C-alpha positions as CSV (number, residue, x, y, z in Angstrom):
1,M,0.0,0.1,0.0
2,T,2.9,2.4,-0.7
3,T,3.3,4.9,-3.5
4,G,5.8,4.2,-6.1
5,A,9.1,5.4,-4.7
6,T,12.2,6.3,-6.8
7,P,14.9,4.0,-6.0
8,A,18.1,5.8,-4.5
9,P,20.9,6.2,-7.3
10,Q,23.6,3.4,-7.2
11,P,27.4,4.3,-7.6
12,R,28.9,3.2,-11.0
13,A,32.4,1.9,-11.7
14,A,34.9,4.2,-12.9
15,G,35.6,2.4,-16.1
16,E,31.9,2.3,-16.8
17,V,31.4,5.9,-16.1
18,Y,34.4,6.9,-18.5
19,R,33.3,4.7,-21.1
20,R,29.7,6.2,-21.2
21,L,31.2,9.7,-21.1
22,L,33.5,9.1,-23.9
23,R,30.3,8.0,-26.0
24,Y,29.2,11.5,-25.6
25,S,32.7,12.9,-26.8
26,A,32.6,10.3,-29.7
27,Q,29.3,12.2,-31.1
28,H,31.7,15.0,-32.0
29,W,34.4,12.7,-33.7
30,P,35.4,15.1,-36.4
31,V,36.6,17.7,-33.8
32,V,38.1,15.0,-31.7
33,L,40.1,13.7,-34.7
34,V,41.5,17.1,-35.4
35,A,42.4,17.8,-31.6
36,T,44.1,14.2,-31.4
37,L,46.2,15.2,-34.4
38,G,47.1,18.3,-32.8
39,M,48.3,16.3,-29.5
40,L,50.1,14.0,-31.8
41,I,51.9,16.9,-33.3
42,E,52.6,18.6,-29.9
43,A,54.2,15.3,-28.6
44,A,56.3,14.9,-31.7
45,A,57.5,18.7,-31.5
46,A,58.7,18.1,-27.9
47,G,60.6,14.8,-28.9
48,G,61.9,16.5,-31.9
49,F,63.4,19.5,-29.8
50,T,65.2,17.0,-27.8
51,L,66.5,15.2,-30.7
52,L,67.9,18.6,-32.0
53,M,70.1,18.8,-28.8
54,Q,72.5,16.3,-30.3
55,P,73.4,18.3,-33.4
56,M,73.2,21.4,-31.4
57,I,76.0,20.3,-29.0
58,D,78.0,18.0,-31.4
59,G,77.7,20.1,-34.6
60,T,77.8,23.7,-33.2
61,F,80.0,23.5,-30.0
62,V,82.2,20.3,-30.6
63,Q,82.6,20.2,-34.4
64,R,81.7,23.8,-35.2
65,D,80.0,22.8,-38.5
66,P,78.8,25.8,-40.4
67,E,76.0,23.9,-42.1
68,V,74.6,22.9,-38.8
69,I,74.8,26.6,-37.6
70,R,72.9,27.6,-40.7
71,W,69.9,25.1,-40.7
72,L,69.6,24.5,-36.8
73,P,68.1,28.1,-35.8
74,I,65.6,27.6,-38.9
75,A,64.6,24.1,-37.7
76,I,64.1,25.2,-34.2
77,L,61.8,28.2,-35.1
78,G,59.8,26.0,-37.5
79,L,59.3,23.4,-34.8
80,F,57.8,25.8,-32.4
81,V,55.5,27.5,-34.9
82,V,54.0,24.2,-35.8
83,R,53.9,23.2,-32.2
84,G,52.1,26.6,-31.6
85,I,49.5,25.9,-34.2
86,A,49.0,22.4,-32.8
87,T,48.5,23.6,-29.3
88,F,45.7,26.1,-30.6
89,I,44.0,23.4,-32.5
90,T,44.1,21.1,-29.6
91,D,42.9,23.5,-26.9
92,F,40.1,24.8,-29.1
93,G,39.0,21.6,-30.2
94,V,39.0,19.9,-26.7
95,A,37.2,22.9,-25.2
96,K,34.5,22.8,-28.0
97,V,33.9,19.0,-27.4
98,G,34.0,19.5,-23.5
99,R,31.4,22.3,-23.4
100,S,29.2,20.4,-26.0
101,V,29.2,17.4,-23.8
102,V,28.3,19.5,-20.6
103,L,25.6,21.2,-22.6
104,Q,24.0,17.9,-23.7
105,L,24.2,16.5,-20.2
106,R,22.6,19.6,-18.5
107,Q,19.7,19.6,-21.2
108,E,19.3,15.6,-20.6
109,V,19.4,15.8,-16.8
110,L,16.9,18.7,-16.7
111,A,14.6,16.9,-19.0
112,K,15.1,13.8,-16.8
113,F,14.2,15.8,-13.6
114,L,11.0,17.1,-15.2
115,R,9.9,13.3,-15.9
116,L,10.8,11.8,-12.6
117,P,8.1,10.8,-10.3
118,S,7.0,13.3,-7.6
119,A,8.3,11.0,-4.8
120,Y,11.9,11.7,-6.0
121,F,11.3,15.4,-5.2
122,D,10.1,14.6,-1.8
123,R,13.3,13.1,-1.0
124,E,15.8,15.4,-2.6
125,P,16.0,19.2,-2.0
126,A,15.4,21.4,-5.0
127,A,18.6,23.2,-4.1
128,A,20.7,20.1,-4.2
129,L,19.2,19.2,-7.6
130,A,20.1,22.5,-9.0
131,A,23.7,22.2,-7.5
132,R,24.0,18.8,-9.4
133,L,22.8,20.4,-12.7
134,S,25.3,23.4,-12.4
135,Y,28.3,22.3,-10.2
136,N,28.4,18.5,-11.2
137,A,27.9,19.3,-15.0
138,E,30.7,21.9,-14.9
139,Q,32.9,19.3,-13.3
140,V,32.4,17.0,-16.2
141,T,34.4,19.2,-18.3
142,Q,37.5,18.2,-16.3
143,A,37.1,14.6,-17.3
144,S,35.8,15.0,-20.8
145,A,38.1,17.7,-22.1
146,D,40.6,19.4,-19.9
147,A,42.1,16.7,-18.3
148,V,41.8,14.4,-21.2
149,K,43.7,16.9,-23.2
150,T,46.6,16.9,-20.4
151,L,46.6,13.3,-19.9
152,V,46.8,12.3,-23.6
153,T,49.1,15.1,-24.6
154,E,51.5,14.2,-21.7
155,T,51.3,10.6,-22.3
156,L,52.0,10.9,-26.1
157,T,54.9,13.4,-25.1
158,I,56.3,10.7,-22.6
159,L,56.2,8.0,-25.1
160,T,58.0,10.2,-27.7
161,L,60.6,11.2,-25.3
162,L,61.1,7.5,-24.4
163,G,61.6,6.9,-28.1
164,V,64.3,9.7,-28.3
165,M,66.1,8.3,-25.2
166,L,66.1,4.6,-26.7
167,M,67.6,6.0,-29.9
168,Q,70.4,7.5,-27.8
169,S,71.1,4.7,-25.3
170,V,69.0,1.5,-24.5
171,K,71.0,0.9,-21.4
172,L,70.2,4.3,-19.8
173,T,66.6,4.2,-20.9
174,T,66.1,0.8,-19.4
175,A,67.6,2.0,-16.1
176,M,65.0,4.8,-15.9
177,L,62.2,2.4,-16.8
178,V,62.8,0.5,-13.4
179,T,60.8,3.3,-11.6
180,G,58.0,3.0,-14.0
181,P,55.9,0.2,-12.2
182,I,56.3,2.3,-8.8
183,I,54.9,5.4,-10.3
184,A,52.1,3.4,-11.8
185,V,51.0,2.1,-8.4
186,V,51.0,5.6,-7.0
187,V,48.9,6.8,-9.9
188,V,46.3,4.2,-9.5
189,T,46.1,4.5,-5.6
190,V,45.8,8.1,-5.8
191,G,43.1,7.9,-8.5
192,R,40.9,5.9,-6.4
193,R,41.4,8.1,-3.5
194,Y,40.6,11.2,-5.6
195,R,37.2,9.7,-6.8
196,R,36.0,8.7,-3.4
197,I,36.9,12.2,-2.1
198,H,35.5,14.1,-4.9
199,R,32.2,12.2,-4.7
200,N,31.8,13.4,-1.0
201,I,32.7,16.9,-2.1
202,Q,29.9,16.9,-4.7
203,D,27.5,15.5,-2.1
204,S,28.8,18.2,0.4
205,V,28.2,21.0,-2.1
206,G,24.5,19.9,-2.7
207,E,23.9,19.9,1.1
208,L,25.7,23.3,1.5
209,S,23.7,24.8,-1.3
210,A,20.5,23.5,0.2
211,A,21.2,24.9,3.7
212,A,22.2,28.2,2.5
213,E,19.1,28.5,0.3
214,Q,16.9,27.6,3.1
215,A,18.5,30.1,5.5
216,L,18.1,32.8,2.9
217,A,14.7,32.0,1.8
218,A,13.5,32.1,5.5
219,Q,15.6,35.3,6.2
220,H,12.5,36.9,7.9
221,E,11.9,33.9,10.3
222,V,15.6,33.6,11.2
223,R,15.6,37.4,12.4
224,V,12.3,37.3,14.2
225,Y,13.2,34.1,16.1
226,G,16.9,35.2,16.5
227,A,18.3,32.1,14.8
228,Q,21.2,33.8,13.1
229,A,23.7,32.1,15.3
230,Q,22.1,28.7,14.8
231,E,21.8,29.1,10.8
232,Q,25.5,30.3,10.8
233,E,26.6,27.3,12.7
234,R,24.4,24.8,10.6
235,V,25.7,26.2,7.2
236,G,29.2,26.7,8.8
237,R,29.3,23.2,9.8
238,L,28.6,22.0,6.2
239,A,31.1,24.6,4.9
240,R,33.8,23.3,7.2
241,R,33.1,19.7,5.9
242,N,33.6,20.9,2.5
243,Q,36.8,22.5,3.3
244,Q,38.2,19.5,5.0
245,L,37.5,17.5,1.9
246,N,39.1,19.8,-0.5
247,I,42.3,19.9,1.9
248,K,42.4,16.1,1.5
249,V,42.5,16.6,-2.2
250,V,45.3,19.1,-2.0
251,A,47.3,16.9,0.4
252,T,46.9,13.9,-1.9
253,Q,47.9,15.8,-4.7
254,A,51.0,17.2,-3.2
255,F,51.9,13.7,-1.7
256,S,51.7,11.9,-5.0
257,S,53.7,14.6,-6.9
258,S,56.4,14.4,-4.3
259,I,56.5,10.7,-4.5
260,V,56.8,10.7,-8.2
261,Q,59.4,13.4,-8.4
262,I,61.5,11.5,-5.9
263,F,61.6,8.2,-8.0
264,A,62.0,10.2,-11.0
265,A,65.0,12.0,-9.5
266,A,66.4,8.6,-8.3
267,A,66.2,7.4,-12.0
268,L,68.1,10.5,-13.0
269,A,70.8,9.9,-10.7
270,G,71.1,6.4,-11.8
271,I,71.3,7.6,-15.5
272,V,74.0,10.2,-14.6
273,Y,76.0,7.4,-13.2
274,V,75.5,4.7,-16.0
275,A,76.0,7.6,-18.5
276,G,79.6,8.4,-17.3
277,R,80.5,4.7,-17.6
278,E,78.9,4.3,-20.9
279,A,80.7,7.5,-22.4
280,V,84.0,5.9,-21.5
281,Q,83.1,2.4,-22.8
282,D,80.8,2.8,-25.9
283,G,81.8,6.2,-27.1
284,M,78.7,8.1,-26.2
285,T,79.1,11.9,-27.4
286,A,78.2,14.8,-25.6
287,G,75.5,15.7,-27.9
288,M,73.9,12.4,-27.4
289,F,74.1,12.5,-23.6
290,V,72.7,16.0,-23.6
291,S,69.8,15.0,-25.8
292,L,69.1,11.9,-23.5
293,I,69.2,14.0,-20.5
294,S,67.0,16.8,-22.0
295,A,64.4,14.1,-22.9
296,M,64.6,12.7,-19.3
297,M,64.1,16.3,-17.9
298,A,61.2,16.9,-20.1
299,I,59.6,13.6,-19.0
300,L,59.7,14.7,-15.4
301,P,57.3,17.6,-15.7
302,S,55.2,15.6,-18.0
303,L,54.9,13.0,-15.3
304,K,54.1,15.5,-12.7
305,R,51.2,16.9,-14.9
306,A,50.0,13.4,-15.7
307,T,50.0,12.6,-11.9
308,R,48.2,15.8,-10.9
309,V,45.6,15.6,-13.6
310,Q,44.2,12.5,-12.0
311,G,42.5,14.5,-9.4
312,Q,40.7,16.4,-12.3
313,V,39.8,13.2,-13.9
314,Q,38.5,11.5,-10.8
315,K,36.6,14.8,-10.0
316,G,34.8,14.8,-13.4
317,L,34.3,11.0,-13.1
318,A,32.6,11.3,-9.7
319,A,30.4,14.2,-11.2
320,A,29.6,12.3,-14.4
321,G,28.6,9.2,-12.2
322,G,26.3,11.2,-10.3
323,L,24.7,12.6,-13.4
324,F,24.4,9.1,-15.1
325,E,22.7,7.9,-11.8
326,I,19.9,10.5,-12.3
327,L,19.7,9.7,-16.0
328,D,19.3,5.9,-15.2
329,L,16.4,6.5,-12.6
330,P,13.1,5.2,-13.6
331,E,10.7,7.7,-15.1
332,E,7.0,8.2,-14.4
333,R,5.0,5.4,-15.8
334,D,3.4,6.4,-19.0
335,V,2.1,3.3,-20.9
336,G,-1.5,4.7,-21.6
337,T,-2.7,5.2,-25.1
338,C,-5.8,7.1,-24.6
339,A,-5.3,10.8,-25.5
340,P,-8.8,12.5,-25.9
341,E,-9.0,16.2,-26.8
342,R,-11.3,17.0,-24.1
343,V,-12.7,14.6,-21.2
344,R,-16.4,15.0,-19.9
345,G,-14.9,15.1,-16.3
346,E,-16.8,12.3,-14.4
347,I,-14.1,11.1,-11.7
348,E,-14.5,8.0,-9.5
349,F,-12.0,6.8,-6.6
350,R,-12.6,3.2,-6.2
351,A,-11.1,1.6,-2.8
352,V,-8.1,3.9,-3.2
353,S,-5.3,3.5,-0.6
354,M,-1.7,5.0,-0.5
355,R,1.2,5.1,1.8
356,Y,4.2,7.5,1.5
357,P,7.5,5.5,1.7
358,G,8.6,5.3,5.3
359,A,5.5,6.7,6.8
360,E,4.0,4.9,9.8
361,H,0.3,5.3,8.6
362,A,-1.6,5.4,5.3
363,A,-2.2,8.8,3.9
364,L,-5.5,7.1,2.1
365,E,-7.3,4.0,3.2
366,H,-10.1,2.4,1.2
367,V,-11.5,5.8,-0.3
368,D,-14.5,5.4,-2.3
369,L,-15.8,8.7,-4.1
370,R,-17.7,9.5,-7.2
371,I,-17.8,13.1,-8.5
372,P,-20.3,13.7,-11.2
373,I,-19.6,15.7,-14.4
374,G,-19.7,19.4,-13.8
375,S,-20.0,19.3,-10.2
376,T,-18.1,20.9,-7.4
377,T,-16.8,18.6,-4.5
378,A,-15.5,20.3,-1.4
379,I,-12.8,18.2,0.5
380,V,-12.5,19.0,4.1
381,G,-10.7,17.6,7.2
382,R,-8.0,18.4,9.7
383,S,-4.4,18.7,8.7
384,G,-2.9,15.4,7.5
385,S,-6.2,13.7,6.9
386,G,-5.2,13.1,3.2
387,K,-7.0,15.9,1.4
388,S,-4.1,17.1,-0.9
389,T,-3.0,13.4,-1.4
390,L,-6.5,12.6,-2.7
391,V,-6.3,15.3,-5.3
392,R,-2.7,14.7,-6.3
393,L,-3.8,11.3,-7.5
394,L,-5.8,12.8,-10.3
395,P,-2.9,14.3,-12.2
396,R,-0.9,11.1,-11.2
397,F,1.8,13.1,-9.1
398,H,1.3,9.9,-6.9
399,E,0.1,6.4,-7.7
400,P,-2.2,4.6,-5.4
401,G,-0.9,1.5,-3.7
402,S,-4.2,-0.2,-4.2
403,G,-7.6,0.6,-5.8
404,E,-7.9,2.7,-8.8
405,V,-8.9,6.2,-9.9
406,L,-11.0,6.5,-13.0
407,L,-12.0,9.3,-15.4
408,D,-14.9,9.0,-17.6
409,G,-15.0,5.3,-16.8
410,R,-11.2,4.7,-17.7
411,A,-8.5,4.0,-15.2
412,L,-6.0,7.0,-15.2
413,G,-3.2,4.6,-16.4
414,E,-5.0,4.2,-19.6
415,Y,-4.5,7.8,-20.5
416,R,-1.3,9.3,-21.8
417,L,0.3,11.5,-19.1
418,T,0.5,14.7,-21.2
419,A,-3.3,14.0,-22.5
420,L,-4.5,13.4,-18.8
421,R,-2.6,16.5,-17.6
422,R,-4.0,18.7,-20.3
423,Q,-7.5,18.1,-18.8
424,I,-6.6,19.5,-15.4
425,A,-6.0,23.1,-14.2
426,I,-4.7,23.5,-10.7
427,V,-4.6,26.5,-8.4
428,S,-2.7,25.8,-5.1
429,Q,-2.1,27.8,-1.9
430,H,1.4,27.8,-2.9
431,V,1.7,29.9,-6.0
432,V,4.4,29.3,-8.5
433,L,5.5,32.1,-10.7
434,F,8.4,32.7,-12.8
435,D,10.9,35.8,-13.3
436,D,9.1,36.7,-16.5
437,T,6.4,39.2,-17.5
438,V,2.7,39.0,-16.4
439,A,1.5,37.8,-19.9
440,R,4.1,35.0,-20.0
441,N,3.4,33.8,-16.4
442,V,-0.4,33.6,-17.4
443,A,0.0,32.1,-20.9
444,Y,2.6,29.6,-19.6
445,G,3.5,26.2,-21.2
446,E,1.2,25.0,-23.9
447,M,-0.6,28.3,-23.7
448,A,2.4,30.5,-24.6
449,D,0.8,31.3,-27.9
450,A,-2.6,32.4,-26.7
451,P,-4.0,35.5,-28.2
452,R,-3.4,38.8,-26.1
453,E,-7.2,39.4,-25.9
454,R,-7.6,35.8,-24.2
455,I,-4.9,36.8,-21.8
456,V,-6.7,40.0,-20.8
457,A,-9.9,38.2,-20.5
458,A,-8.5,35.7,-18.0
459,L,-7.0,38.5,-16.2
460,E,-10.3,40.3,-16.0
461,A,-12.2,37.1,-14.9
462,A,-9.6,36.7,-12.1
463,N,-10.0,40.2,-11.0
464,A,-6.4,40.8,-11.8
465,M,-6.5,43.5,-14.6
466,E,-7.2,46.3,-12.0
467,F,-3.4,46.0,-10.6
468,V,-1.9,44.7,-13.8
469,A,-3.2,47.9,-15.5
470,R,-1.3,49.9,-12.9
471,L,2.2,48.3,-13.4
472,P,4.9,50.2,-15.4
473,Q,4.6,48.1,-18.5
474,G,1.1,46.5,-17.9
475,L,1.0,42.9,-19.2
476,D,4.6,43.2,-20.2
477,T,6.0,44.1,-16.5
478,R,8.4,41.5,-15.2
479,I,7.2,40.3,-11.8
480,G,10.5,39.1,-10.2
481,D,11.7,35.7,-9.0
482,D,8.6,33.8,-7.9
483,G,6.5,37.1,-8.2
484,A,8.4,38.9,-5.6
485,L,7.4,42.3,-6.8
486,L,3.7,41.5,-6.3
487,S,1.5,41.1,-3.1
488,G,0.5,37.7,-2.1
489,G,-3.0,38.3,-3.3
490,Q,-1.9,39.6,-6.6
491,R,0.3,36.5,-7.0
492,Q,-2.7,34.2,-6.4
493,R,-4.8,36.1,-8.8
494,L,-2.4,35.6,-11.5
495,A,-2.3,31.9,-10.8
496,I,-6.3,31.8,-11.0
497,A,-6.0,33.6,-14.4
498,R,-3.5,31.0,-15.6
499,A,-6.0,28.3,-14.6
500,M,-8.9,30.3,-16.4
501,L,-6.8,30.6,-19.6
502,K,-6.2,27.0,-19.7
503,D,-9.9,26.2,-19.9
504,A,-9.5,22.8,-18.7
505,P,-12.7,20.6,-17.9
506,I,-11.3,19.7,-14.5
507,L,-10.2,22.4,-11.9
508,I,-8.4,21.7,-8.6
509,L,-8.5,24.4,-6.1
510,D,-6.2,23.8,-3.2
511,E,-7.2,26.7,-0.8
512,A,-6.7,28.9,-3.8
513,T,-8.2,32.1,-2.1
514,S,-6.3,31.8,1.1
515,A,-4.0,34.7,0.5
516,L,-6.7,37.1,-0.8
517,D,-8.3,39.9,1.3
518,P,-11.9,39.8,2.0
519,E,-13.0,42.1,-0.8
520,S,-10.7,40.3,-3.4
521,E,-11.9,36.9,-2.4
522,R,-15.5,37.7,-2.9
523,L,-14.9,39.0,-6.4
524,I,-12.8,35.8,-7.0
525,Q,-15.5,33.6,-5.6
526,D,-18.2,35.2,-7.9
527,A,-15.8,34.8,-11.0
528,L,-15.1,31.3,-10.0
529,A,-18.6,30.6,-9.4
530,G,-19.5,31.0,-13.1
531,Y,-16.3,29.3,-14.3
532,M,-17.1,26.3,-12.2
533,R,-20.4,25.8,-13.4
534,T,-19.2,24.0,-16.5
535,R,-16.3,22.1,-15.1
536,T,-15.7,19.3,-12.6
537,T,-14.2,20.9,-9.7
538,L,-12.3,19.6,-6.3
539,V,-12.0,22.2,-3.8
540,I,-9.8,22.0,-0.6
541,A,-11.1,24.8,1.4
542,H,-11.3,26.1,4.9
543,R,-13.5,29.0,3.6
544,L,-17.2,28.7,4.5
545,A,-18.6,30.4,1.3
546,T,-16.7,27.9,-0.9
547,V,-17.9,24.9,1.0
548,E,-21.6,26.1,1.1
549,R,-21.8,26.5,-2.7
550,A,-20.3,23.1,-3.3
551,D,-22.6,20.2,-4.7
552,Q,-21.2,17.8,-2.2
553,V,-18.9,18.0,1.0
554,V,-16.5,15.1,1.6
555,V,-14.9,14.8,4.9
556,L,-11.7,13.0,5.5
557,D,-10.1,11.9,8.6
558,R,-6.8,10.1,9.0
559,G,-7.0,9.0,5.4
560,R,-10.5,7.7,5.6
561,L,-13.8,9.3,4.1
562,V,-15.8,9.5,7.1
563,E,-18.8,11.8,5.9
564,Q,-20.2,12.7,2.6
565,G,-23.3,15.0,1.8
566,T,-24.2,18.7,1.3
567,H,-23.3,21.5,3.5
568,A,-26.6,21.6,5.3
569,G,-27.0,17.9,5.5
570,L,-23.9,17.3,7.1
571,L,-24.4,20.2,9.6
572,A,-27.7,18.5,10.5
573,R,-25.9,15.3,11.2
574,D,-23.7,16.9,13.8
575,G,-20.8,14.6,13.2
576,H,-17.2,15.3,12.1
577,Y,-18.2,18.1,9.6
578,A,-20.3,20.0,12.1
579,Y,-17.3,19.7,14.5
580,L,-14.9,21.1,12.1
581,H,-17.4,23.8,11.2
582,R,-17.6,25.0,14.7
583,L,-13.9,25.0,15.0
584,Q,-12.8,26.4,11.7
585,F,-15.7,28.4,10.3
586,R,-16.6,30.3,13.4
587,D,-14.5,33.3,12.4
588,D,-16.1,33.5,8.8
589,E,-19.5,33.5,10.4
590,T,-18.8,36.2,12.9
591,G,-16.9,38.3,10.4
592,D,-13.5,38.2,12.1
């Protein structure tokens, strides 16, 4: 008897995440190909420069060959011009691929968020989800672009320089390669630690964002109740955890770089010793030795960069893994095939029960209710009685654990979700508006192309034109984040105008007039009265006027339907409704 909860995301292995991430990059293969060619040229240029050390020393300083003195400067200049062009091509190509991958991931994750069941958003704070969309996606650039460029370029450079060293002396190169396995073990171990720490960092960023957003959004309450110190401590605790995790990253990075450099220096010391012996025994020239040492010295910073970039790679992999976990979550169940243009609006709840995940008691228990076409049903009850849960089943924001909900005789699951929700308009107590114009907030979503005159008509019907007309740009005035530039009553009237413009056959009013002053409420009630006559309406209300006008009143208590009838009939029965009426509607009757 539980609602369908979205399972918690499961971590992915690093190899699986990287293969999947590379598939995104592979979609831009022409750019990847050109960038890879640039990396090869960069690596070849590094090896070519160390090879030039031999003629530079032997031909210029030892043999004083005029031919070498003429062509060597031109060769060096040409080599670095080619390398500069290759570097530009590589950097531009890699950045383009990385930003394209991040853009695609952001679009896919946002689209996924909007298709996930409502139960997922009951568990995850909106701020944490927004942090994933911005922070995690940005970190993916490190794994899909910047770090890959560094890793591939440095690896190719190291291989090229090793080739140069082998050309000069196999013995010396072999002596240096003894340290290779030790360095590889360090890199792998550090990489695992990086990924674990960065995953914790990303979680801490989401928690920190959520806590800070809550403190700022509730700044009035924080001040009135003197909770500044408490909120500072709560957010500060999360900030300190984030700081500690980042310090761990720096410490790990510094330790690994130091170890790699120590072993590389040991290899260099061994080479110097062996080179001295080889120069005596096998006739190694000064130019050959300088070329080999130059290659060796060029390998050291490449090794350091390749080791340090492990942190970036693992950070990006941890971020990508988190995004892929979201993309792999099951979406809202949508297997219905029925897609009518407009339903008649007959609703029936048959033995409906539902329990939220982790809840001790059922939110709804064996509710049987029929709502005729074009009628108004008022749903009343104490807080937590299941009123909002009942109406949320209709647009399938939640699924019943048992029983079924029917619309025009068909189970809701038989309808396509988009077609079902097109039949429903909702006005809730918690109005949602966007940082846009009045017109775009009313003509929202599928109504975006509504004619101007229809928008004005909806605003007039909702008693909103009287204040909209006084705004600086009228319908084209921006109203701020969540309508911050409007009063509560004005915001609610815009939400009612949006519902009226939709002209859906089913209307859900969840305490829709709670933020209105008595005069505005009376005008809205008059407008809604005419609007509701031709629609099936479900009203969650504490206001007496709305309940009195309803065709039937449904009383819920602890998830059960305990009474049903007309306002007058239920008062005469002197049961649950009469008790609620005495408690909740007394102020309305006295005019307080």
